[in-house]
C-alpha positions in Angstrom: -140.1 158.4 -13.5 -138.5 161.0 -14.5 -140.6 163.2 -12.5 -139.9 161.5 -9.4 -136.1 163.7 -9.9 -138.5 166.2 -8.3 -139.3 164.1 -5.0 -139.4 166.2 -2.0 -136.8 163.3 -0.9 -133.1 163.4 -1.5 -132.6 159.7 -0.8 -135.8 159.2 -3.6 -133.6 161.7 -6.2 -130.0 160.4 -5.6 -131.0 156.4 -5.9 -132.9 157.7 -9.2 -130.8 159.7 -10.5 -127.5 157.1 -10.0 -129.9 154.2 -11.8 -130.8 156.8 -14.6 -127.3 157.8 -15.0 -126.7 154.7 -16.2 -129.7 154.7 -19.2 -128.8 155.7 -23.1 -130.0 159.0 -22.0 -128.5 159.9 -19.4 -129.0 164.3 -18.8 -131.7 164.5 -17.1 -129.6 162.2 -14.5 -126.7 164.7 -15.3 -128.8 167.6 -14.4 -129.8 166.1 -10.8 -126.6 164.8 -9.8 -125.1 168.9 -10.3 -128.6 169.6 -8.2 -127.4 167.4 -5.9 -124.1 168.5 -5.1 -123.9 171.6 -3.0 -125.7 169.3 0.2 -123.8 165.9 -0.5 -121.5 164.5 2.6 -118.8 161.9 1.3 -120.7 158.9 0.9 -123.8 160.9 -1.7 -120.4 163.1 -3.1 -118.4 159.8 -3.8 -121.4 158.2 -5.2 -122.3 161.0 -7.5 -118.7 161.8 -8.6 -118.3 157.6 -9.4 -121.8 158.0 -11.6 -120.3 161.2 -13.3 -117.0 160.0 -14.4 -118.7 156.9 -15.5 -119.9 159.2 -17.8 -117.0 161.8 -18.3 -113.9 158.9 -18.3 -110.8 161.2 -18.1 -112.5 164.3 -19.4 -113.9 165.4 -15.9 -112.5 167.7 -13.5 -109.8 166.0 -11.9 -110.3 163.9 -9.0 -109.5 165.3 -6.0 -111.2 164.4 -1.7 -114.7 165.5 -1.6 -115.2 169.0 0.0 -116.1 169.2 3.5 -117.5 172.4 3.4 -120.8 174.0 1.0 -118.1 176.5 -0.7 -115.7 173.7 -1.5 -118.6 171.1 -3.1 -120.4 174.4 -4.7 -116.9 174.7 -6.7 -117.3 171.3 -7.5 -120.8 171.3 -8.6 -119.3 174.7 -11.1 -116.7 171.8 -12.0 -118.9 169.2 -13.2 -121.3 171.9 -14.5 -119.0 172.9 -16.9 -117.8 169.7 -18.1 -121.8 168.8 -18.7 -121.8 171.7 -20.6 -118.5 170.5 -22.6 -120.5 167.1 -23.1 -119.9 165.4 -26.4 -120.3 161.3 -26.6 -118.0 159.1 -23.8 -114.4 159.5 -25.0 -113.3 155.9 -25.5 -110.3 153.8 -24.4 -107.0 155.6 -24.3 -104.8 152.4 -25.0 -103.1 152.8 -21.6 -101.8 150.0 -18.9 -102.0 150.5 -15.2 -99.0 148.6 -13.6 -98.0 147.3 -10.6 -93.8 147.4 -9.3 -94.4 145.2 -6.3 -90.7 145.7 -4.8 -90.7 149.2 -5.7 -93.9 149.6 -3.6 -95.6 152.1 -6.8 -97.9 152.3 -9.7 -97.3 153.3 -13.0 -99.7 154.4 -16.0 -98.4 153.7 -18.8 -99.4 155.2 -22.3 -99.6 153.3 -26.0 -96.3 152.9 -26.2 -95.4 151.8 -23.0 -94.1 155.0 -21.3 -95.0 156.1 -17.7 -97.3 159.2 -17.8 -97.9 159.3 -14.2 -96.4 157.4 -11.2 -97.9 156.9 -7.4 -95.5 156.1 -5.5 -94.2 155.3 -1.8 -97.3 152.9 -1.6 -97.0 150.3 0.8 -96.9 146.8 -1.1 -99.6 147.4 -3.1 -101.2 143.5 -4.1 -104.4 144.5 -6.1 -104.9 147.9 -7.9 -107.8 148.9 -10.4 -108.2 152.3 -12.6 -111.0 154.1 -12.4 -112.9 156.8 -14.3 -111.4 160.7 -13.9 -107.7 159.2 -13.5 -108.8 157.5 -9.8 -107.2 154.6 -8.8 -108.0 151.7 -6.2 -105.3 150.2 -4.3 -105.2 147.6 -1.4 -102.0 148.6 0.3 -101.8 145.3 1.8 -98.6 146.2 4.4 -99.9 149.6 5.2 -103.3 147.7 6.3 -105.2 149.9 4.6 -106.9 150.2 0.9 -107.4 154.1 -0.6 -108.5 155.5 -3.8 -105.8 158.4 -5.2 -105.7 160.4 -8.1 -102.7 160.9 -10.2 -100.9 163.2 -8.1 -101.0 160.6 -5.5 -103.4 162.7 -3.4 -105.8 159.6 -1.2 -109.3 160.1 -1.9 -110.4 157.9 0.5 -109.3 155.6 2.7 -110.0 152.6 5.0 -108.1 150.6 7.2 -108.3 147.0 7.2 -106.0 144.4 7.9 -103.7 143.6 5.8 -105.6 143.8 2.2 -105.3 140.8 -0.3 -107.6 142.5 -3.1 -110.0 145.9 -3.8 -112.6 146.2 -6.3 -114.9 149.0 -6.8 -118.6 148.0 -6.7 -120.2 151.6 -7.3 -122.5 154.2 -5.4 -119.0 154.6 -3.6 -118.7 151.0 -2.1 -115.8 148.8 -2.4 -114.9 144.9 -2.0 -112.2 144.1 0.1 -110.8 140.7 0.5 -108.4 140.0 3.4 -107.5 136.0 4.4 -110.4 135.4 6.4 -113.0 137.6 5.0 -114.7 139.4 2.0 -115.7 143.1 3.2 -118.5 145.0 1.3 -117.7 149.0 2.5 -119.8 152.2 1.9 -118.4 155.3 1.0 -118.0 156.3 4.8 -116.4 153.1 5.5 -118.6 151.6 7.1 -119.1 147.7 6.6 -122.2 146.8 5.3 -121.7 142.7 5.2 -119.0 140.5 5.7 -118.5 136.5 3.9 -116.6 134.5 6.2 -115.2 131.1 5.3 -114.1 129.0 8.2 -110.9 126.6 8.0 -110.5 128.1 4.8 -107.1 131.2 3.6 -109.0 133.3 1.3 -106.4 134.2 -1.7 -107.9 135.8 -5.1 -111.5 137.4 -4.8 -113.4 139.0 -7.8 -116.8 140.2 -8.6 -118.9 139.9 -11.7 -121.3 143.0 -12.5 -123.8 140.5 -11.9 -123.5 140.5 -8.1 -121.6 137.1 -8.1 -118.4 136.5 -6.8 -115.8 134.0 -7.0 -112.7 133.3 -5.5 -110.0 131.1 -4.6 -109.8 129.0 -1.0 -107.0 127.2 0.5 -107.3 124.9 3.6 -105.5 125.1 6.6 -102.6 122.9 5.7 -102.1 125.0 1.8 -102.0 121.9 0.0 -105.1 122.2 -1.8 -107.4 125.2 -3.4 -110.5 125.5 -4.9 -112.6 128.1 -6.8 -115.9 128.4 -5.6 -118.7 130.8 -7.3 -121.8 132.6 -5.6 -124.3 133.9 -6.5 -125.7 137.5 -5.8 -126.6 136.1 -3.0 -124.0 134.9 -1.3 -125.2 131.0 -2.3 -123.1 127.8 -3.5 -122.8 127.8 -7.5 -120.7 125.5 -8.0 -116.3 125.2 -7.0 -113.7 122.9 -9.0 -110.7 122.2 -7.3 -107.4 124.5 -8.9 -103.2 124.9 -8.6 -103.1 128.5 -6.9 -99.9 129.1 -4.7 -99.6 132.9 -4.8 -102.4 135.0 -2.8 -103.1 138.5 -3.4 -105.3 140.5 -6.8 -108.2 138.8 -8.3 -109.1 135.4 -10.3 -110.1 136.7 -13.8 -114.0 134.5 -14.5 -117.0 134.5 -16.4 -120.0 134.9 -15.8 -120.9 131.1 -17.6 -118.2 129.7 -15.0 -115.0 129.9 -16.9 -112.0 130.8 -15.0 -108.9 131.7 -16.0 -106.1 130.2 -13.7 -102.4 131.3 -13.3 -100.8 127.7 -12.3 -97.3 128.9 -11.0 -95.4 125.4 -10.3 -97.3 123.8 -13.9 -95.9 127.3 -15.8 -98.7 127.5 -17.5 -101.9 129.5 -17.3 -105.7 127.7 -17.9 -109.0 128.5 -19.0 -111.6 125.8 -17.1 -115.0 125.4 -17.7 -117.8 124.6 -14.7 -116.3 120.9 -14.3 -113.0 121.4 -14.1 -112.2 120.5 -17.8 -109.2 122.3 -19.7 -110.7 124.5 -22.3 -107.8 126.5 -23.3 -104.1 127.0 -22.0 -100.7 128.5 -23.1 -96.9 127.9 -21.0 -96.0 130.9 -19.0 -93.3 131.6 -16.8 -94.0 130.8 -13.0 -97.7 133.0 -13.6 -99.5 134.5 -10.6 -101.7 136.9 -12.9 -103.6 136.4 -16.0 -106.7 138.1 -17.3 -108.4 138.4 -20.5 -109.0 141.3 -23.2 -111.8 142.3 -24.3 -109.8 140.7 -28.5 -109.4 137.6 -26.7 -106.3 138.2 -25.6 -104.9 137.1 -21.9 -102.2 139.8 -20.3 -100.1 137.7 -18.0 -97.7 138.2 -15.3 -95.2 136.5 -13.9 -93.3 136.0 -10.0 -89.7 135.9 -11.8 -90.0 137.9 -15.2 -89.6 141.6 -15.5 -92.9 142.5 -17.0 -95.7 141.7 -18.3 -97.0 140.4 -21.8 -100.5 139.6 -23.7 -100.5 136.6 -25.5 -103.3 135.1 -28.0 -105.4 132.0 -28.2 -102.6 130.6 -30.0 -99.8 131.7 -27.1 -98.5 134.2 -29.1 -97.2 137.3 -27.7 -99.1 140.1 -29.4 -97.9 142.6 -26.9 -95.4 142.8 -23.9 -93.9 145.1 -21.3 -89.7 145.3 -19.9 -88.1 147.2 -16.9 -85.6 146.1 -14.7 -88.0 145.1 -11.9 -90.4 142.6 -11.3 -94.3 143.3 -12.3 -96.9 141.5 -10.7 -100.2 143.4 -12.6 -100.8 144.8 -15.6 -104.3 146.1 -16.0 -105.4 147.2 -19.9 -108.2 150.5 -19.0 
């Protein structure tokens, strides 16, 4: 298979190198990707850097717009080659938390002491944010009718116009999943839509795709009285559904491959884990929650529509981490 890294077809070499970059020994893939950089236009360049940043974390070159001219791409190759030459094992988590300050139209990156180390300001009503390797952030800028990828200097690296996005999620190889109230879009690195999902008669409120390709959505009827969590397989066929009490739209709904879903129930003032039959597996009180996400240790981060900050609670409902600030925090994502 590795012999195909010398295949005459650039497309074959790129596809194989992107796949091999995920293997335990990615060195041959790194070398192949470096060779491909000088001739890479936007879509290829974004896919290549996605794969390299996944290996480099925050130790790679500073994220920047993909160069349109050969000299700029050659400089980009030199920067990645310098990283490859000093490369060790991928760095672990820095214990940072990305927080969305919706009313201030900004996103801050907090260190382990909850001190901001970077800020993306003058955003346009960011309803979703995803930290990406290499100090990049994917944003669904709802009022700006766009999805952007920015570096920590607030430079726009990639942008796609889309009306009133609610959620945005990176799928790999430069592809992005974007949910609006009417449809779910899959967009490639060139900004071209390659697939769309629609749910006539219902409004999309939240959406998240798993690494397995399965998609989970919260849909609400046109009267706004009933909502349901729906699971789709990787071919977009129904897997199951349960009724849920979700009253706010925007961002993601956290769920797992076993079908369990974590639901912030604003009116009931609790966060609930449901199984595939709609049975309550776990719950904890929360002040008007709008966002809830599992953490690797089994804890849950919650943000509120009213409280100014975010909390992390364990299975007993005990607070193990908190962040307070004089404005509303609508998302808190550990990375």
